[in-house]
Backbone as numpy.savetxt, mean C-alpha at the origin, in Angstrom:
# Nx Ny Nz CAx CAy CAz Cx Cy Cz
5.11 -29.42 16.76 4.27 -28.22 16.76 5.14 -26.96 16.76
6.11 -26.91 17.70 6.99 -25.75 17.77 7.82 -25.61 16.51
8.29 -26.78 16.00 9.10 -26.74 14.77 8.29 -26.19 13.61
7.02 -26.54 13.54 6.18 -26.05 12.45 5.95 -24.54 12.57
5.74 -24.06 13.79 5.55 -22.62 14.00 6.80 -21.86 13.62
7.97 -22.38 14.03 9.23 -21.72 13.68 9.43 -21.69 12.17
9.04 -22.79 11.50 9.15 -22.82 10.04 8.23 -21.77 9.42
7.02 -21.63 9.94 6.09 -20.63 9.42 6.63 -19.21 9.62
7.24 -18.96 10.77 7.84 -17.65 11.02 8.97 -17.39 10.03
9.78 -18.42 9.78 10.88 -18.27 8.81 10.32 -18.00 7.41
9.21 -18.66 7.05 8.59 -18.42 5.75 8.10 -16.98 5.63
7.53 -16.46 6.70 7.06 -15.06 6.68 8.23 -14.11 6.47
9.33 -14.34 7.21 10.50 -13.47 7.06 11.08 -13.56 5.65
11.16 -14.78 5.12 11.67 -14.96 3.76 10.74 -14.30 2.75
9.44 -14.44 2.95 8.48 -13.83 2.03 8.61 -12.32 2.00
8.78 -11.70 3.17 8.93 -10.25 3.23 10.17 -9.81 2.46
11.28 -10.54 2.66 12.53 -10.19 1.97 12.38 -10.32 0.46
11.73 -11.40 0.00 11.56 -11.62 -1.43 10.62 -10.57 -2.04
9.57 -10.20 -1.31 8.66 -9.17 -1.81 9.37 -7.84 -1.97
10.20 -7.49 -1.00 10.93 -6.22 -1.08 11.88 -6.23 -2.28
12.65 -7.31 -2.42 13.60 -7.39 -3.53 12.87 -7.42 -4.87
11.78 -8.16 -4.93 11.02 -8.23 -6.18 10.42 -6.90 -6.57
9.90 -6.17 -5.60 9.33 -4.86 -5.88 10.37 -3.89 -6.40
11.55 -3.91 -5.80 12.63 -3.02 -6.25 13.06 -3.35 -7.67
13.22 -4.63 -7.97 13.63 -5.04 -9.32 12.57 -4.68 -10.34
11.31 -4.93 -10.01 10.22 -4.65 -10.95 10.14 -3.16 -11.26
10.16 -2.33 -10.22 10.05 -0.89 -10.43 11.26 -0.36 -11.19
12.45 -0.80 -10.78 13.66 -0.33 -11.45 13.70 -0.72 -12.92
13.40 -1.99 -13.21 13.43 -2.46 -14.59 12.36 -1.83 -15.45
11.14 -1.74 -14.92 10.05 -1.16 -15.69 10.26 0.33 -15.94
10.81 1.02 -14.94 11.11 2.45 -15.11 12.15 2.66 -16.19
13.19 1.81 -16.18 14.24 1.93 -17.19 13.69 1.66 -18.58
12.81 0.66 -18.71 12.21 0.36 -20.01 11.37 1.54 -20.50
10.55 2.07 -19.61 9.69 3.19 -20.01 10.53 4.39 -20.42
11.62 4.63 -19.71 12.50 5.75 -20.02 13.16 5.55 -21.38
13.53 4.30 -21.67 14.18 4.00 -22.95 13.24 4.27 -24.11
11.94 3.99 -23.91 10.98 4.17 -25.00 10.37 5.57 -25.00
10.95 6.48 -24.24 10.55 7.87 -24.30 9.29 8.23 -23.55
8.88 7.37 -22.60 7.69 7.69 -21.80 8.05 8.79 -20.81
7.17 9.76 -20.65 7.48 10.91 -19.80 7.57 10.51 -18.34
8.36 11.26 -17.56 8.44 10.99 -16.12 7.08 11.02 -15.43
6.20 11.92 -15.88 4.88 12.00 -15.28 4.11 10.70 -15.44
4.06 10.18 -16.66 3.32 8.94 -16.92 3.95 7.78 -16.16
5.28 7.73 -16.14 5.96 6.65 -15.41 5.63 6.74 -13.93
5.66 7.96 -13.39 5.36 8.12 -11.98 3.95 7.71 -11.63
3.00 8.04 -12.51 1.60 7.75 -12.25 1.24 6.29 -12.47
2.04 5.56 -13.23 1.71 4.18 -13.55 2.74 3.20 -13.00
3.92 3.17 -13.60 4.93 2.17 -13.24 5.32 2.26 -11.78
5.71 3.46 -11.33 6.18 3.60 -9.96 5.04 3.41 -8.96
3.90 4.03 -9.23 2.78 3.94 -8.29 2.31 2.50 -8.13
2.13 1.80 -9.26 1.70 0.40 -9.17 2.84 -0.48 -8.65
4.06 -0.18 -9.07 5.18 -1.02 -8.67 5.43 -1.00 -7.18
5.29 0.18 -6.54 5.52 0.25 -5.11 4.40 -0.43 -4.32
3.26 -0.67 -4.96 2.17 -1.42 -4.32 2.20 -2.90 -4.70
3.21 -3.30 -5.46 3.26 -4.68 -5.95 3.35 -5.74 -4.84
4.06 -5.50 -3.71 4.03 -6.53 -2.66 2.63 -6.80 -2.13
1.85 -5.74 -1.87 0.48 -5.93 -1.41 -0.37 -6.63 -2.45
-0.19 -6.26 -3.73 -0.96 -6.89 -4.80 -0.63 -8.37 -4.91
0.67 -8.70 -4.89 1.08 -10.10 -5.01 0.54 -10.93 -3.85
0.66 -10.42 -2.62 0.18 -11.16 -1.46 -1.34 -11.34 -1.50
-2.07 -10.31 -1.93 -3.52 -10.39 -2.00 -3.97 -11.40 -3.05
-3.33 -11.36 -4.22 -3.69 -12.31 -5.28 -3.40 -13.75 -4.86
-2.22 -13.97 -4.29 -1.86 -15.33 -3.87 -2.83 -15.84 -2.80
-3.17 -14.98 -1.85 -4.11 -15.39 -0.81 -5.47 -15.75 -1.40
-5.91 -14.97 -2.39 -7.20 -15.26 -3.03 -7.17 -16.62 -3.71
-6.13 -16.89 -4.48 -6.03 -18.16 -5.20 -5.75 -19.33 -4.26
-5.17 -19.05 -3.09 -4.88 -20.11 -2.13 -6.09 -20.48 -1.29
-7.24 -19.88 -1.58 -8.44 -20.17 -0.82 -8.47 -19.51 0.54
-7.79 -18.36 0.67 -7.77 -17.62 1.93 -8.25 -16.19 1.69
-9.52 -16.01 1.30 -10.01 -14.67 1.00 -9.95 -13.72 2.19
-10.07 -14.26 3.41 -10.00 -13.40 4.59 -8.61 -12.79 4.74
-7.58 -13.56 4.35 -6.22 -13.03 4.37 -6.08 -11.92 3.33
-6.68 -12.14 2.15 -6.58 -11.16 1.07 -7.24 -9.84 1.45
-8.49 -9.90 1.92 -9.18 -8.67 2.31 -8.54 -8.06 3.55
-8.11 -8.93 4.48 -7.44 -8.44 5.67 -6.16 -7.70 5.33
-5.47 -8.12 4.28 -4.24 -7.44 3.87 -4.54 -6.02 3.40
-5.62 -5.84 2.65 -5.99 -4.50 2.18 -6.38 -3.62 3.37
-7.26 -4.12 4.22 -7.69 -3.34 5.38 -6.53 -3.08 6.33
-5.76 -4.13 6.61 -4.66 -4.00 7.56 -3.55 -3.09 7.07
-3.28 -3.12 5.76 -2.25 -2.23 5.20 -2.67 -0.78 5.34
-3.95 -0.49 5.11 -4.44 0.88 5.26 -4.36 1.35 6.71
-4.71 0.46 7.64 -4.61 0.81 9.05 -3.15 1.00 9.47
-2.28 0.11 9.00 -0.86 0.22 9.34 -0.25 1.51 8.78
-0.67 1.90 7.58 -0.15 3.13 6.97 -0.43 4.35 7.84
-1.68 4.45 8.35 -2.08 5.64 9.08 -1.88 5.53 10.59
-1.75 4.32 11.10 -1.51 4.14 12.53 -0.04 3.95 12.84
0.50 2.85 12.35 1.90 2.51 12.65 2.88 3.42 11.93
2.77 3.53 10.60 3.81 4.20 9.81 3.74 5.72 9.99
2.54 6.30 9.87 2.42 7.74 10.07 2.79 8.13 11.50
2.35 7.32 12.46 2.69 7.59 13.85 4.18 7.52 14.10
4.84 6.49 13.56 6.28 6.35 13.75 7.04 7.49 13.09
6.63 7.86 11.88 7.32 8.95 11.18 7.20 10.27 11.95
6.00 10.53 12.52 5.80 11.78 13.27 6.64 11.82 14.53
6.97 10.66 15.08 7.83 10.64 16.27 9.22 11.18 15.95
9.71 10.87 14.76 11.05 11.31 14.38 11.08 12.78 14.00
9.99 13.25 13.37 9.92 14.67 13.02 8.46 15.02 12.72
7.92 16.11 13.30 6.55 16.52 13.00 6.35 16.73 11.50
5.20 16.30 11.00 4.93 16.35 9.57 3.97 17.48 9.26
4.35 18.37 8.37 3.51 19.52 8.02 2.80 19.27 6.69
1.69 19.97 6.50 0.92 19.81 5.27 0.42 21.19 4.84
-0.37 21.21 3.77 -0.97 22.46 3.31 -2.46 22.24 3.10
-3.21 23.31 3.05 -4.67 23.21 3.06 -5.21 22.44 1.85
-4.65 22.64 0.67 -5.20 22.00 -0.52 -5.09 20.48 -0.42
-4.01 19.99 0.14 -3.84 18.55 0.31 -4.89 18.01 1.28
-5.12 18.75 2.38 -6.10 18.31 3.38 -7.51 18.36 2.81
-7.79 19.39 2.05 -9.16 19.61 1.57 -9.54 18.70 0.42
-8.58 18.19 -0.35 -8.94 17.38 -1.51 -8.40 15.96 -1.45
-7.10 15.79 -1.26 -6.52 14.44 -1.35 -6.97 13.54 -0.21
-7.02 14.08 1.01 -7.46 13.24 2.13 -8.93 12.82 1.97
-9.85 13.73 1.61 -11.23 13.27 1.34 -11.32 12.25 0.20
-10.49 12.40 -0.84 -10.48 11.41 -1.92 -10.10 10.05 -1.36
-9.08 10.02 -0.51 -8.65 8.76 0.10 -9.76 8.17 0.97
-10.42 9.02 1.75 -11.52 8.55 2.60 -12.65 7.99 1.73
-12.95 8.67 0.63 -14.00 8.21 -0.27 -13.67 6.87 -0.89
-12.41 6.68 -1.29 -11.99 5.40 -1.87 -12.14 4.28 -0.85
-11.72 4.53 0.39 -11.86 3.52 1.44 -13.34 3.21 1.70
-14.17 4.26 1.70 -15.60 4.07 1.99 -16.29 3.21 0.94
-15.76 3.16 -0.28 -16.36 2.33 -1.34 -16.41 0.86 -0.97
-15.53 0.42 -0.07 -15.51 -0.99 0.29 -16.80 -1.44 0.94
-17.51 -0.52 1.61 -18.74 -0.91 2.32 -19.90 -1.22 1.38
-20.31 -0.30 0.49 -21.45 -0.63 -0.38 -21.15 -1.78 -1.35
-19.89 -1.92 -1.75 -19.56 -3.01 -2.68 -19.63 -4.38 -2.01
-19.64 -4.40 -0.69 -19.70 -5.67 0.04 -21.12 -6.06 0.42
-22.11 -5.31 -0.09 -23.51 -5.54 0.33 -23.98 -6.96 0.03
-23.46 -7.56 -1.05 -23.89 -8.91 -1.43 -22.96 -9.99 -0.90
-22.02 -9.62 -0.03 -21.16 -10.61 0.60 -19.96 -11.02 -0.20
-19.68 -10.32 -1.30 -18.51 -10.70 -2.11 -18.05 -9.50 -2.92
-16.73 -9.36 -3.03 -16.15 -8.41 -3.98 -15.98 -9.19 -5.29
-16.88 -8.93 -6.23 -16.93 -9.75 -7.44 -16.36 -9.07 -8.66
-16.48 -9.76 -9.77 -15.90 -9.26 -11.03 -16.59 -7.99 -11.53
-17.79 -7.73 -11.06 -18.45 -6.49 -11.43 -17.95 -5.29 -10.65
-17.36 -5.54 -9.48 -16.86 -4.44 -8.64 -15.50 -3.94 -9.11
-14.68 -4.87 -9.62 -13.33 -4.50 -10.03 -13.27 -3.38 -11.07
-14.04 -3.48 -12.17 -14.00 -2.40 -13.17 -14.41 -1.05 -12.60
-15.36 -1.03 -11.66 -15.76 0.24 -11.05 -14.61 0.85 -10.27
-13.92 0.03 -9.47 -12.79 0.53 -8.68 -11.68 1.03 -9.59
-11.37 0.27 -10.65 -10.31 0.68 -11.56 -10.70 1.93 -12.35
-11.99 2.07 -12.66 -12.46 3.27 -13.36 -12.28 4.51 -12.48
-12.59 4.38 -11.19 -12.37 5.49 -10.24 -10.89 5.86 -10.20
-10.03 4.84 -10.20 -8.59 5.11 -10.19 -8.18 5.82 -11.47
-8.72 5.39 -12.62 -8.39 6.03 -13.89 -8.80 7.49 -13.92
-9.98 7.80 -13.40 -10.44 9.19 -13.35 -9.50 10.02 -12.50
-9.10 9.48 -11.36 -8.20 10.21 -10.46 -6.86 10.48 -11.13
-6.32 9.50 -11.85 -5.03 9.69 -12.51 -5.13 10.74 -13.62
-6.24 10.75 -14.33 -6.44 11.78 -15.37 -6.45 13.17 -14.74
-7.13 13.31 -13.60 -7.16 14.60 -12.90 -5.76 15.00 -12.48
-4.98 14.04 -11.99 -3.61 14.34 -11.57 -2.76 14.81 -12.75
-2.89 14.15 -13.90 -2.13 14.56 -15.08 -2.46 16.00 -15.45
-3.74 16.33 -15.48 -4.15 17.68 -15.87 -3.65 18.72 -14.87
-3.74 18.41 -13.59 -3.32 19.38 -12.59 -1.80 19.52 -12.56
-1.08 18.45 -12.85 0.37 18.56 -12.89 0.79 19.47 -14.04
0.16 19.30 -15.19 0.50 20.13 -16.34 0.14 21.60 -16.12
-0.86 21.84 -15.27 -1.24 23.23 -15.00 -0.48 23.81 -13.82
0.36 22.97 -13.17 1.16 23.44 -12.04 0.38 23.58 -10.75
-0.78 22.93 -10.65 -1.62 23.08 -9.46 -1.60 21.85 -8.57
-0.71 20.91 -8.81 -0.68 19.68 -8.03 -0.03 19.94 -6.67
-0.69 19.54 -5.55 -0.08 19.71 -4.23 1.24 18.94 -4.15
2.23 19.46 -3.42 3.54 18.81 -3.37 3.50 17.41 -2.78
2.56 17.15 -1.85 2.48 15.80 -1.29 2.11 14.78 -2.36
1.20 15.17 -3.27 0.78 14.26 -4.33 1.90 14.09 -5.34
2.55 15.18 -5.67 3.68 15.10 -6.60 4.77 14.20 -6.05
5.01 14.29 -4.75 6.03 13.45 -4.13 5.68 11.97 -4.23
4.39 11.68 -4.10 3.96 10.28 -4.16 4.12 9.68 -5.54
3.67 10.40 -6.59 3.61 9.81 -7.91 4.78 10.16 -8.82
5.48 11.26 -8.51 6.55 11.68 -9.40 7.90 11.70 -8.70
7.90 12.05 -7.42 9.15 12.18 -6.68 9.95 10.90 -6.66
9.28 9.75 -6.55 10.01 8.49 -6.51 10.69 8.21 -7.83
10.08 8.63 -8.92 10.72 8.45 -10.22 11.99 9.29 -10.29
11.87 10.55 -9.79 13.02 11.43 -9.79 14.15 10.87 -8.96
13.80 10.19 -7.86 14.84 9.62 -7.01 15.60 8.51 -7.71
14.99 7.93 -8.74 15.68 6.88 -9.47 16.50 7.43 -10.63
16.48 8.73 -10.80 17.30 9.30 -11.86 16.45 9.85 -12.97
15.98 11.07 -12.82 15.08 11.66 -13.80 15.87 12.26 -14.96
15.31 12.10 -16.13 15.83 12.72 -17.34 17.31 12.48 -17.55
17.78 11.22 -17.62 19.18 10.95 -17.84 19.55 11.14 -19.29
20.83 11.19 -19.53 21.29 11.25 -20.91 21.20 9.89 -21.56
21.36 9.87 -22.87 21.21 8.61 -23.61 22.21 7.57 -23.14
23.40 8.02 -22.74 24.42 7.06 -22.32 24.11 6.41 -20.99
23.15 6.99 -20.23 22.81 6.43 -18.94 21.79 5.30 -19.03
21.18 5.11 -20.19 20.15 4.10 -20.33 20.74 2.70 -20.31
20.09 1.82 -19.56 20.54 0.44 -19.51 20.09 -0.29 -20.77
20.84 -1.33 -21.18 20.36 -2.15 -22.31 18.98 -2.70 -22.02
18.15 -2.79 -23.06 16.77 -3.24 -22.86 16.71 -4.64 -22.27
17.65 -5.51 -22.67 17.59 -6.89 -22.17 17.81 -6.95 -20.66
18.65 -6.05 -20.15 18.88 -6.03 -18.70 17.62 -5.59 -17.96
16.93 -4.62 -18.52 15.69 -4.15 -17.90 14.63 -5.24 -17.94
14.55 -5.96 -19.07 13.58 -7.05 -19.18 13.88 -8.16 -18.19
15.16 -8.48 -18.01 15.56 -9.50 -17.03 15.18 -9.04 -15.63
15.42 -7.76 -15.32 15.07 -7.24 -14.00 13.57 -7.34 -13.75
12.76 -7.00 -14.76 11.31 -7.11 -14.63 10.90 -8.55 -14.41
11.47 -9.47 -15.19 11.13 -10.88 -15.07 11.49 -11.44 -13.69
12.70 -11.11 -13.23 13.13 -11.57 -11.91 12.28 -10.93 -10.82
11.93 -9.65 -11.02 11.09 -8.98 -10.04 9.74 -9.65 -9.88
9.12 -9.98 -11.02 7.82 -10.65 -10.98 7.95 -12.02 -10.32
9.02 -12.74 -10.65 9.24 -14.07 -10.07 9.43 -13.99 -8.55
10.22 -13.01 -8.11 10.44 -12.85 -6.67 9.16 -12.44 -5.95
8.37 -11.57 -6.59 7.10 -11.18 -5.98 6.17 -12.38 -5.83
6.09 -13.19 -6.89 5.22 -14.36 -6.84 5.70 -15.34 -5.77
7.00 -15.60 -5.76 7.55 -16.52 -4.76 7.43 -15.98 -3.36
7.74 -14.70 -3.19 7.66 -14.09 -1.87 6.25 -14.09 -1.32
5.28 -13.76 -2.18 3.89 -13.75 -1.75 3.44 -15.16 -1.36
3.89 -16.14 -2.14 3.50 -17.52 -1.87 3.98 -17.98 -0.49
5.26 -17.75 -0.18 5.78 -18.23 1.10 5.26 -17.38 2.26
5.04 -16.07 2.03 4.49 -15.23 3.08 3.09 -15.69 3.46
2.24 -15.90 2.47 0.87 -16.33 2.75 0.87 -17.74 3.36
1.73 -18.62 2.85 1.79 -19.98 3.40 2.18 -19.95 4.87
3.18 -19.13 5.21 3.60 -19.03 6.60 2.53 -18.40 7.47
1.88 -17.36 6.98 0.85 -16.68 7.76 -0.35 -17.59 8.01
-0.80 -18.28 6.97 -1.94 -19.19 7.12 -1.57 -20.35 8.03
-0.32 -20.83 7.93 0.15 -21.90 8.80 0.09 -21.51 10.26
0.54 -20.29 10.57 0.49 -19.81 11.96 -0.96 -19.68 12.43
-1.81 -19.18 11.55 -3.22 -19.01 11.91 -3.85 -20.35 12.28
-3.59 -21.36 11.48 -4.21 -22.66 11.72 -3.60 -23.35 12.93
-2.29 -23.22 13.12 -1.63 -23.86 14.26 -2.04 -23.22 15.57
-2.20 -21.90 15.59 -2.53 -21.19 16.82 -4.03 -20.98 17.01
-4.82 -21.39 16.03 -6.26 -21.19 16.13 -6.68 -19.75 15.98
-5.84 -18.96 15.31 -6.15 -17.55 15.08 -6.90 -17.43 13.76
-7.96 -16.64 13.69 -8.68 -16.47 12.42 -7.76 -15.95 11.32
-7.95 -16.45 10.11 -7.12 -16.00 8.99 -7.27 -14.51 8.75
-8.44 -13.96 9.02 -8.66 -12.53 8.88 -7.69 -11.75 9.76
-7.48 -12.22 11.00 -6.58 -11.53 11.93 -5.14 -11.58 11.45
-4.74 -12.73 10.92 -3.37 -12.86 10.41 -3.17 -11.95 9.20
-4.19 -11.86 8.35 -4.07 -10.98 7.19 -3.93 -9.53 7.59
-4.72 -9.11 8.60 -4.70 -7.71 9.05 -3.39 -7.37 9.75
-2.84 -8.34 10.48 -1.65 -8.05 11.28 -0.36 -8.50 10.59
-0.10 -9.78 10.51 1.18 -10.28 10.01 1.40 -9.97 8.54
0.43 -10.33 7.70 0.61 -10.13 6.26 0.66 -8.65 5.92
-0.26 -7.88 6.48 -0.29 -6.44 6.21 0.98 -5.76 6.69
1.44 -6.13 7.88 2.67 -5.54 8.40 3.86 -5.91 7.53
3.91 -7.18 7.11 5.02 -7.63 6.27 5.09 -6.89 4.95
3.94 -6.69 4.30 3.95 -5.98 3.01 4.13 -4.48 3.17
3.96 -3.96 4.41 4.09 -2.51 4.65 5.47 -2.12 5.19
6.33 -3.10 5.50 7.63 -2.77 6.08 8.48 -1.85 5.19
8.51 -2.07 3.85 9.28 -1.13 3.02 8.78 0.31 3.15
7.45 0.50 3.23 6.92 1.86 3.41 7.27 2.44 4.77
7.33 1.57 5.80 7.72 2.04 7.12 9.14 2.57 7.11
10.05 1.80 6.50 11.44 2.23 6.42 11.58 3.53 5.63
10.88 3.61 4.49 10.96 4.80 3.65 10.39 6.02 4.36
9.30 5.84 5.12 8.67 6.96 5.82 9.56 7.49 6.93
10.21 6.60 7.66 11.10 7.04 8.74 12.30 7.80 8.18
12.87 7.29 7.09 14.00 7.99 6.46 13.57 9.36 5.96
12.40 9.43 5.31 11.91 10.71 4.80 11.62 11.68 5.95
11.10 11.18 7.07 10.84 12.04 8.22 12.14 12.59 8.79
13.15 11.74 8.89 14.45 12.20 9.38 15.04 13.28 8.48
14.75 13.21 7.20 15.21 14.22 6.25 14.25 15.41 6.18
13.20 15.38 7.01 12.20 16.45 7.07 11.47 16.63 5.74
11.21 15.52 5.06 10.49 15.54 3.80 9.03 15.12 4.05
8.28 16.01 4.68 6.89 15.70 5.05 6.04 15.36 3.84
6.29 16.05 2.71 5.49 15.81 1.52 5.55 14.35 1.08
6.75 13.79 1.14 6.92 12.40 0.69 6.19 11.45 1.63
6.32 11.68 2.94 5.66 10.80 3.90 4.15 10.82 3.73
3.56 12.02 3.76 2.11 12.13 3.67 1.58 11.68 2.32
2.24 12.09 1.25 1.80 11.70 -0.08 1.88 10.21 -0.29
2.95 9.58 0.20 3.13 8.15 0.01 2.06 7.36 0.76
1.76 7.75 1.98 0.80 6.99 2.79 -0.63 7.17 2.31
-1.01 8.41 2.00 -2.36 8.65 1.49 -2.53 7.98 0.12
-1.52 8.12 -0.74 -1.58 7.49 -2.06 -1.61 5.98 -1.97
-0.86 5.40 -1.02 -0.84 3.95 -0.85 -2.22 3.43 -0.45
-2.90 4.13 0.45 -4.25 3.71 0.84 -5.21 3.78 -0.35
-5.05 4.81 -1.14 -5.87 4.98 -2.34 -5.67 3.80 -3.28
-4.43 3.46 -3.53 -4.12 2.36 -4.45 -4.50 1.00 -3.88
-4.37 0.82 -2.56 -4.72 -0.46 -1.97 -6.17 -0.83 -2.27
-7.07 0.15 -2.18 -8.48 -0.13 -2.42 -8.79 -0.19 -3.92
-8.43 0.86 -4.64 -8.86 0.96 -6.04 -8.08 0.01 -6.96
-6.78 -0.10 -6.77 -5.97 -0.94 -7.66 -5.92 -2.38 -7.20
-5.50 -2.60 -5.95 -5.28 -3.98 -5.49 -6.60 -4.73 -5.34
-7.56 -4.13 -4.64 -8.86 -4.80 -4.51 -9.55 -4.88 -5.86
-9.38 -3.85 -6.70 -9.99 -3.86 -8.03 -9.46 -4.98 -8.90
-8.15 -5.10 -8.99 -7.54 -6.15 -9.81 -7.87 -7.54 -9.27
-7.73 -7.71 -7.95 -7.96 -9.03 -7.35 -9.39 -9.49 -7.52
-10.36 -8.60 -7.35 -11.76 -9.01 -7.48 -12.12 -9.40 -8.91
-11.42 -8.85 -9.89 -11.64 -9.26 -11.28 -11.05 -10.64 -11.53
-9.84 -10.85 -11.05 -9.15 -12.12 -11.28 -9.76 -13.25 -10.46
-10.10 -12.95 -9.20 -10.65 -13.98 -8.32 -11.60 -13.33 -7.31
-12.92 -13.49 -7.46 -13.87 -12.89 -6.52 -13.55 -13.25 -5.06
-13.79 -12.30 -4.15 -13.42 -12.48 -2.74 -14.67 -12.45 -1.86
-15.03 -13.57 -1.25 -16.11 -13.55 -0.25 -15.72 -12.67 0.93
-16.67 -11.90 1.43 -16.38 -10.94 2.50 -16.83 -11.50 3.84
-15.91 -11.53 4.80 -16.24 -11.97 6.15 -17.10 -10.91 6.85
-18.18 -11.30 7.54 -18.99 -10.32 8.28 -18.16 -9.50 9.27
-17.17 -10.14 9.91 -16.33 -9.44 10.88 -15.50 -8.35 10.22
-15.10 -8.59 8.97 -14.29 -7.59 8.27 -15.05 -6.30 8.06
-16.36 -6.41 7.79 -17.17 -5.22 7.57 -17.68 -4.66 8.90
-18.03 -5.54 9.83 -18.60 -5.08 11.10 -17.57 -4.40 11.99
-16.31 -4.79 11.86 -15.27 -4.27 12.77 -14.13 -3.61 12.00
-13.43 -4.39 11.19 -12.17 -3.93 10.60 -12.36 -2.78 9.63
-13.42 -2.80 8.86 -13.69 -1.70 7.94 -13.83 -0.39 8.71
-14.55 -0.42 9.83 -14.79 0.81 10.59 -13.53 1.29 11.30
-12.67 0.36 11.69 -11.38 0.77 12.25 -10.56 1.49 11.20
-10.52 0.93 9.97 -9.81 1.60 8.88 -10.39 2.99 8.63
-11.70 3.09 8.60 -12.34 4.39 8.35 -12.05 5.38 9.48
-11.98 4.88 10.72 -11.69 5.77 11.85 -10.30 6.38 11.71
-9.31 5.57 11.32 -7.96 6.10 11.11 -7.95 7.09 9.95
-8.68 6.77 8.88 -8.69 7.65 7.71 -9.33 9.00 8.03
-10.50 8.96 8.68 -11.22 10.19 9.00 -10.45 11.02 10.03
-9.70 10.35 10.92 -8.94 11.07 11.94 -7.90 12.00 11.34
-7.48 11.73 10.10 -6.51 12.61 9.46 -7.05 14.02 9.27
-8.35 14.16 9.05 -8.92 15.49 8.79 -8.74 16.43 9.98
-9.17 16.06 11.19 -8.93 16.98 12.31 -7.46 17.09 12.70
-6.70 15.99 12.58 -5.28 16.04 12.96 -4.53 17.03 12.07
-4.74 16.92 10.76 -4.06 17.82 9.83 -4.77 19.17 9.71
-6.08 19.17 9.90 -6.84 20.38 9.66 -6.66 21.45 10.72
-6.46 21.06 11.97 -6.37 22.04 13.04 -5.11 22.90 12.93
-3.97 22.21 12.72 -2.70 22.96 12.67 -1.89 22.65 11.42
-2.48 21.87 10.52 -1.80 21.47 9.28 -0.49 20.73 9.56
-0.48 19.93 10.61 0.72 19.15 10.94 0.34 17.95 11.80
1.20 16.94 11.76 1.08 15.79 12.66 2.22 15.90 13.65
1.90 16.30 14.88 2.92 16.50 15.91 3.31 15.17 16.54
4.35 15.23 17.39 4.85 14.00 18.00 3.81 13.36 18.92
3.09 14.17 19.69 2.10 13.57 20.60 0.97 12.93 19.80
0.65 13.47 18.63 -0.36 12.84 17.77 0.18 11.55 17.16
1.48 11.54 16.87 2.12 10.31 16.41 2.04 9.22 17.47
2.27 9.60 18.73 2.16 8.63 19.83 0.74 8.11 19.93
-0.25 9.00 19.79 -1.66 8.58 19.86 -1.99 7.59 18.75
-1.49 7.84 17.54 -1.74 6.92 16.42 -1.10 5.56 16.68
0.13 5.56 17.19 0.82 4.29 17.49 0.09 3.50 18.57
-0.35 4.20 19.61 -1.07 3.52 20.70 -2.38 2.94 20.17
-3.10 3.71 19.36 -4.36 3.21 18.80 -4.13 1.98 17.93
-3.06 2.01 17.13 -2.74 0.85 16.29 -2.40 -0.36 17.16
-1.57 -0.16 18.19 -1.17 -1.27 19.06 -2.38 -1.86 19.79
-3.27 -1.00 20.27 -4.47 -1.48 20.96 -5.33 -2.32 20.02
-5.47 -1.89 18.79 -6.28 -2.64 17.81 -5.67 -4.01 17.55
-4.36 -4.07 17.32 -3.71 -5.35 17.02 -3.80 -6.29 18.22
-3.56 -5.78 19.43 -3.65 -6.63 20.63 -5.09 -7.12 20.78
-6.06 -6.24 20.56 -7.47 -6.63 20.68 -7.83 -7.77 19.71
-7.25 -7.73 18.52 -7.54 -8.77 17.54 -7.16 -10.16 18.03
-6.11 -10.25 18.85 -5.61 -11.54 19.32 -6.21 -11.97 20.65
-7.00 -11.11 21.27 -7.62 -11.47 22.55 -8.80 -12.42 22.36
């Protein structure tokens, strides 16, 4: 029994490492390919980078769905959103208070809250089905079109620009022709990235489900806690580094954008590929916890346009209480 649990823990650790490596290879290779074919940094930022940085969550959710663990899949989406705003935002604010501006609070945060809220009416029939996926992806497409237009007009808030374009710039924006990698190397990187993501997601979900069954913990709880935390670790590291560098725009934009993509892109794609039965507990409890963290951003940022250290502590405590409560 103990040996099996230790093996499952090792699988989770290995899965997290493979997901991180696969995501980096996929984003790097795909960005290089797009750059070689003359795709603009804006389009790359809005598509390749944005989807690529969410690839660990997507891979884990898809694998869980096909493995017959829909509660793990939905729990990963809900848990990742809660971890982004509780654990990661709270931890980043501890290192340095995060400032914002009114336009970001007034538009991007409500958009994120609206995207999260869509999970409730779509679950009315007890399943996220193939009819729900196109609606979620269409909402994402409309949002990206708005971002493109506002970027070209120079009206895009810096937090949003940091989320969708800043990461592309960090990888080397507008290089000279001599800086381009051979296409075959980029293709190999993409292929290896996809393979590592698939393998990492497989072992992560296998380890998480194994622990759930051995310990008698509901798969929904493991998805919300272990799987969601594992797929969110790269964002945690990036947020802490950005906070230490006092880059509030990157932290806030990345976390709000990640929640947006988790619902519209990851749940949208997964429900098309493999419909997901919805656990009553996920809607009765976990959905509302996610919404509480999302809505809490409005007063936290709206009062002083910043997330102070004491508010970071409050977010961390709330996240810890929720996770402990799940296991009681």
